[in-house]
Structures are given as structure tokens and as C-alpha cells.
C-alpha positions as CSV (number, residue, x, y, z in Angstrom):
1,X,34.6,109.5,97.3
2,X,31.4,110.7,95.6
3,X,29.9,107.2,95.9
4,X,30.5,106.6,99.5
5,X,28.8,110.2,100.8
6,X,26.1,109.6,98.3
7,X,25.2,106.8,100.5
8,X,26.7,103.6,98.2
9,X,23.7,103.2,96.4
10,X,24.5,104.4,93.2
11,X,26.7,103.5,90.1
12,X,29.7,102.5,91.2
13,X,33.0,100.2,89.8
14,X,34.3,97.0,91.4
15,X,36.9,98.6,92.4
16,X,35.0,100.3,94.8
17,X,32.9,97.7,96.0
18,X,35.8,95.5,97.0
19,X,37.9,98.2,98.4
20,X,34.4,98.8,100.8
21,X,34.1,95.4,101.2
22,X,37.8,94.7,102.4
23,X,36.6,97.2,105.2
24,X,33.8,95.1,106.3
25,X,35.4,91.8,106.3
26,X,38.6,93.2,108.4
27,X,36.1,94.4,111.0
28,X,34.5,91.4,111.5
29,X,37.1,88.7,110.6
30,X,40.2,90.6,112.1
31,X,38.8,93.3,114.7
32,X,36.5,91.3,116.1
33,X,39.0,88.8,117.2
34,X,40.7,91.8,119.2
35,X,38.3,93.8,120.3
36,X,34.3,93.7,121.1
37,X,32.0,94.3,118.3
38,X,28.3,95.1,119.6
39,X,25.7,92.6,118.1
40,X,24.0,96.3,116.7
41,X,27.1,96.8,114.6
42,X,27.7,93.0,113.3
43,X,23.6,93.2,111.8
44,X,23.8,96.7,110.0
45,X,27.0,95.2,108.5
46,X,25.4,91.8,107.2
47,X,22.5,94.1,106.3
48,X,25.3,96.3,104.4
49,X,26.0,93.4,102.5
50,X,22.9,92.0,101.9
51,X,21.8,95.0,100.4
52,X,25.4,95.5,98.1
53,X,24.9,91.9,97.0
54,X,21.2,92.5,95.7
55,X,22.3,95.5,94.4
56,X,25.8,95.0,92.3
57,X,24.4,91.1,91.8
58,X,25.4,91.6,88.2
59,X,29.2,91.7,89.3
60,X,29.3,87.3,89.4
61,X,32.3,87.3,91.8
62,X,31.2,90.0,94.2
63,X,27.9,88.6,94.2
64,X,29.5,85.1,95.4
65,X,31.8,86.7,97.6
66,X,28.9,88.7,99.6
67,X,27.3,85.4,99.9
68,X,30.3,83.6,101.0
69,X,30.5,86.4,103.8
70,X,26.6,86.0,104.7
71,X,26.7,82.5,104.9
72,X,29.8,82.2,107.4
73,X,28.9,85.0,109.6
74,X,25.3,83.0,109.7
75,X,27.6,79.9,111.1
76,X,29.3,81.7,113.3
77,X,26.6,83.6,115.0
78,X,25.5,80.6,116.7
79,X,21.9,81.2,115.8
80,X,20.6,77.9,113.8
81,X,16.7,78.0,114.9
82,X,15.8,79.2,111.0
83,X,18.4,80.3,108.0
84,X,17.7,84.0,107.7
85,X,16.7,84.7,103.3
86,X,19.6,86.7,103.0
87,X,22.2,82.9,103.4
88,X,22.1,81.3,99.8
89,X,23.8,77.6,100.2
90,X,23.5,77.0,96.2
91,X,25.8,79.6,95.4
92,X,29.1,77.4,94.6
93,X,31.1,80.4,96.8
94,X,29.3,78.9,99.9
95,X,30.7,75.0,99.6
96,X,32.9,75.6,102.5
97,X,30.3,77.6,105.0
98,X,27.6,74.6,103.5
99,X,29.2,71.9,105.9
100,X,27.8,73.4,108.9
101,X,24.4,72.4,107.5
102,X,25.5,68.8,107.4
103,X,26.7,69.2,111.0
104,X,23.6,71.0,112.7
105,X,22.0,67.6,111.4
106,X,24.8,65.3,112.9
107,X,24.5,67.4,116.2
108,X,21.2,67.0,116.7
109,X,21.6,63.0,115.8
110,X,19.6,63.7,112.7
111,X,20.4,61.5,109.4
112,X,21.3,63.6,106.4
113,X,18.4,64.0,103.9
114,X,18.7,63.7,100.5
115,X,18.2,67.0,99.7
116,X,21.0,67.8,102.0
117,X,23.1,64.6,100.5
118,X,22.1,66.2,96.9
119,X,23.0,70.0,98.1
120,X,26.5,68.8,99.0
121,X,27.1,67.1,95.7
122,X,26.1,70.0,93.6
123,X,28.5,72.1,95.3
124,X,31.4,70.2,94.5
125,X,31.0,68.8,91.2
126,X,34.2,67.6,91.3
127,X,32.9,64.6,93.0
128,X,31.2,63.1,90.1
129,X,34.2,63.1,88.1
130,X,34.1,62.7,84.0
131,X,31.2,61.9,81.9
132,X,29.5,60.9,84.6
133,X,29.5,64.1,86.0
134,X,28.5,65.5,82.2
135,X,25.4,63.5,82.1
136,X,23.8,64.7,85.4
137,X,24.6,68.6,84.1
138,X,22.5,67.8,80.9
139,X,19.8,66.2,82.4
140,X,19.4,67.7,86.3
141,X,15.9,67.1,86.6
142,X,16.4,63.4,85.6
143,X,19.1,63.2,87.7
144,X,17.5,64.7,90.6
145,X,14.8,62.7,90.8
146,X,16.7,59.2,90.7
147,X,19.4,60.5,93.2
148,X,16.7,61.3,95.9
149,X,14.7,58.0,94.8
150,X,18.4,56.0,94.8
151,X,19.5,58.1,98.2
152,X,16.4,56.4,99.9
153,X,16.2,53.2,98.3
154,X,20.2,52.3,99.5
155,X,20.1,54.8,102.7
156,X,16.4,54.6,103.6
157,X,15.8,58.0,106.1
158,X,19.9,58.9,105.4
159,X,23.2,58.6,106.4
160,X,23.8,58.8,110.0
161,X,27.0,60.6,111.1
162,X,28.0,60.1,114.7
163,X,28.6,63.2,116.7
164,X,32.1,63.6,117.9
165,X,34.0,66.4,119.6
166,X,36.0,67.7,117.4
167,X,34.9,71.2,116.4
168,X,33.9,72.0,112.6
169,X,36.5,74.1,110.9
170,X,35.6,76.4,108.1
171,X,38.2,78.4,106.1
172,X,36.1,82.0,105.5
173,X,38.1,82.8,101.8
174,X,37.7,86.4,101.6
175,X,37.9,89.2,99.3
176,X,40.6,91.3,101.2
177,X,43.9,90.6,100.1
178,X,45.6,90.5,103.5
179,X,43.7,87.3,104.5
180,X,46.2,85.6,102.4
181,X,44.7,81.5,102.0
182,X,41.8,82.1,104.1
183,X,41.0,83.0,107.8
184,X,40.4,79.7,110.0
185,X,37.3,79.6,112.0
186,X,36.7,76.9,114.4
187,X,33.0,77.0,115.6
188,X,33.1,75.2,119.0
189,X,29.1,74.5,119.2
190,X,29.2,72.4,115.9
191,X,31.2,69.0,115.4
192,X,33.3,68.0,112.3
193,X,30.9,65.6,110.1
194,X,33.9,65.5,107.6
195,X,36.3,63.2,109.8
196,X,35.1,60.2,108.1
197,X,35.2,59.6,104.3
198,X,32.5,56.5,103.9
199,X,29.7,58.5,104.4
200,X,30.5,60.8,101.5
201,X,31.7,57.9,99.3
202,X,28.5,56.3,100.0
203,X,26.6,59.6,98.7
204,X,29.4,59.6,95.4
205,X,27.8,56.1,95.2
206,X,24.5,56.8,94.6
207,X,25.0,59.6,92.5
208,X,27.4,56.9,90.3
209,X,24.6,54.3,90.1
210,X,21.8,57.2,89.0
211,X,24.1,58.0,86.1
212,X,24.7,54.7,85.2
213,X,20.6,54.4,84.8
214,X,20.7,57.4,82.8
215,X,23.4,56.4,80.3
216,X,21.1,53.1,80.0
217,X,17.8,55.0,79.2
218,X,17.8,55.3,75.3
219,X,15.3,58.3,75.4
220,X,17.6,60.4,76.8
221,X,20.2,62.4,74.8
222,X,23.3,63.0,77.1
223,X,25.6,64.1,74.1
224,X,26.7,68.1,73.8
225,X,25.0,70.2,70.8
226,X,28.4,69.7,68.9
227,X,28.1,68.0,65.8
228,X,30.8,64.7,65.8
229,X,32.9,64.8,62.9
230,X,32.4,68.1,62.3
231,X,36.5,69.4,60.9
232,X,36.1,73.1,62.0
233,X,38.3,74.5,64.3
234,X,36.5,74.7,67.1
235,X,38.5,77.6,68.8
236,X,38.2,80.3,66.0
237,X,35.9,82.4,67.9
238,X,38.6,82.5,70.7
239,X,41.3,85.0,70.2
240,X,44.6,84.3,71.3
241,X,44.5,85.5,74.9
242,X,41.4,84.2,75.9
243,X,43.0,80.6,73.7
244,X,45.6,81.0,76.4
245,X,43.4,81.6,79.6
246,X,42.0,78.4,78.5
247,X,44.7,76.6,78.1
248,X,46.4,77.6,81.6
249,X,42.8,76.6,83.3
250,X,43.1,73.2,81.7
251,X,46.3,72.1,83.3
252,X,44.0,71.1,86.7
253,X,39.9,70.9,87.7
254,X,40.3,73.4,90.6
255,X,42.0,76.0,91.3
256,X,42.1,78.5,94.5
257,X,40.5,81.3,92.7
258,X,43.4,83.8,93.6
259,X,45.5,81.8,91.3
260,X,42.8,82.0,88.8
261,X,42.9,85.7,89.4
262,X,46.7,85.8,89.2
263,X,46.7,84.1,85.7
264,X,44.2,87.0,84.3
265,X,46.7,89.6,85.6
266,X,49.0,87.9,83.9
267,X,47.3,88.0,80.7
268,X,45.9,91.5,81.0
269,X,42.6,90.2,81.4
270,X,39.6,90.9,83.8
271,X,38.3,87.7,85.6
272,X,34.6,87.8,85.2
273,X,34.4,89.0,81.4
274,X,37.0,86.1,80.7
275,X,35.3,83.5,82.5
276,X,31.8,84.3,80.6
277,X,33.4,84.0,77.5
278,X,34.8,80.9,77.9
279,X,31.6,79.3,79.1
280,X,29.5,81.1,76.1
281,X,32.1,79.1,73.9
282,X,31.7,76.0,76.2
283,X,27.9,76.1,75.7
284,X,27.7,76.7,72.1
285,X,30.0,73.5,71.4
286,X,29.4,71.4,74.6
287,X,26.0,72.8,76.2
288,X,27.4,73.3,79.2
289,X,29.8,76.0,81.1
290,X,33.6,75.0,81.6
291,X,34.0,77.4,84.4
292,X,31.8,77.2,87.6
293,X,33.2,80.1,89.5
294,X,33.7,79.8,93.4
295,X,36.5,79.1,95.4
296,X,38.2,76.4,94.5
297,X,37.0,77.3,90.6
298,X,36.0,74.2,89.3
299,X,37.2,73.8,85.5
300,X,35.3,70.5,83.6
301,X,38.1,69.1,81.7
302,X,35.9,66.1,80.5
303,X,33.3,68.8,79.1
304,X,36.6,70.2,77.5
305,X,38.2,66.8,76.3
306,X,34.5,66.5,75.0
307,X,34.7,69.6,73.3
308,X,37.6,69.1,71.3
309,X,38.2,65.5,70.6
310,X,34.4,64.2,70.3
311,X,33.4,60.6,70.6
312,X,36.7,59.1,68.8
313,X,37.8,56.4,71.8
314,X,41.6,56.5,70.9
315,X,41.9,60.2,70.2
316,X,45.6,61.4,71.5
317,X,45.0,63.5,74.5
318,X,44.2,67.6,73.3
319,X,45.6,70.6,75.6
320,X,43.0,73.6,75.6
321,X,44.9,75.1,72.4
322,X,44.0,72.4,70.5
323,X,47.3,70.8,69.9
324,X,48.5,67.1,71.0
325,X,50.4,66.4,73.8
326,X,53.7,64.5,73.0
């Protein structure tokens, strides 16, 4: 293959990138369990993925897969003095590996800072459900300020989670189809901070209180751009295939990414462009993206309801094709 022979730095089809990436994943998550992989080889593969992520980052899914790989390999390295620059915990593909950041605070007997709690919320948008989530997304700077203030007021220096003997477990959901539902990895040096639900319930409570304050602030307009009472068919700009794609995604808010890829395959559409199309449609009509790519993929059903139904309190529940449910 020309791309390989020329150093893997020229123009490349996404399929080539993924095939090459499959091999790297297999080397470090499968072969490394059976045979020794030297530190030099590991570092070289990490550097290669970091470079590929930069070079071909226009492919949203490939960029996210690379970031998830880099974050997970860092977690497994055990070298926690610093987080390398190539690790980006702001990407939703890294939501699972972000558990290690919480775990590091727990293992060191330190409280969880407000910034870390906020990042956990942003990586898991399903934890601010309904209209509250829309308000937080439409005024992110206001929400961030109120959350950090409310977190400090309610929880002082932060939530304290007691250390425990249960090791942290991360499921690496890679690109390689042979991984199935993911590779379960145990990190013996870090405790599992997610055994207790109360700390994270407290974080969600602070978030909900902040959104309530935002709704009471008359200076904020938390509605989307769509004119209420507009009778135009908002789905006219979507072709039949992408209407069907949106209708299927509207069945639930969280989707394993492989299921979304399967739906795209059954409709003969490409995942990245199709998600971008739905997000462009949603941004025009609701001011926010509809789908947050990651694993799982998050579908903002409240935004979809708002766009299709509007502010009518007694409106019948609609599916994504615009029809009334019986």
C-alpha cells in the first residue's frame, strides 16, 4: 500500500487509518498480555497514534478513538505525576478513562475539586437530563460559574471519597471489531471511586440547583432559535434516509457506538457525515447539536422534543419522523 510505504503521512482513506489503528490496538491490548512489549515499542506506538490523531483529526470518530487510546494507555502506564499533553480528557470518547482522574484524588486522600466534578458532568451529559441539560448547554459559561460557586458553597473544598480495596476497572472500547463490547482492564494501583452513588448524586444535585437559578434569571434566554408557533415542516431539509436515521436514534438517549454504526450500515450511510448532518439540522432549529459522538453516543432527546413539539405543554409526544405516537 502506497500510504504505508510513504511513511503513513500522506492523503489516506479513513478505512486505511482504521486498519492500521486496529493493529496498534491489538499489539498493546492483546499481544501485550501474552508477551513482553518493550517500553521503547510502547512509546513508539503511542507517539505514532498521537501523530495520526493530529494529521487526520478532521475525521471526528478517528480523532476520538485515538484520544481514547492515548488516555487509556496513560492510565495503564502507572506514571501519574503528570498528564501528558497528548491526553485530552475533554473528549467524550475519553469518558471511561476519565475515571482514573477521580481515582487519583481518592488514592491520594484528596477531595475532588469542583473543576474535576464539572468535567465529569460534561463528559456524561445524560446526568443533567431534560430541559435542565439544555439550559446548561445554551449558557455554558454561566453554568460553569454557577456550578463552581455552588459546589464550593455546598461541598466546601470538595467531595471526599474514602479509599477502598476494589481496583479500578476500565472498559476500553476501541475500534478493532475483534474487541466486541470492549476490553476490560483492571488497574490494580488505583481504587474504584464509583462504588458509592452518593458522591455523584451530590454533584448532580448541585448542577440541578444551578440550572434552576439560571431559569429564574430574567436576563438569560434559554430557548432555542426556533420561532414558537411556526407551522413549517422542520424536517423538510432532511432526506428520507436521514429522517429514518434520526427516528431510530430517538428511541433512547444512550447508544453503544457499535449499534449506531450498525444502524448506519443498514441505511447505507456513513456515520460521521450523517451525525454532522443531524447536528447541523439541530443547531439551525434548536441552537445545539443533537448527537454527541463517543462511546456511548448521546442523543439529546429533550432537544429533539423541544424542536419538534415546541413549548406546547400538552402537545402529544412525537417521534423523530414528526408523527404522533399512538
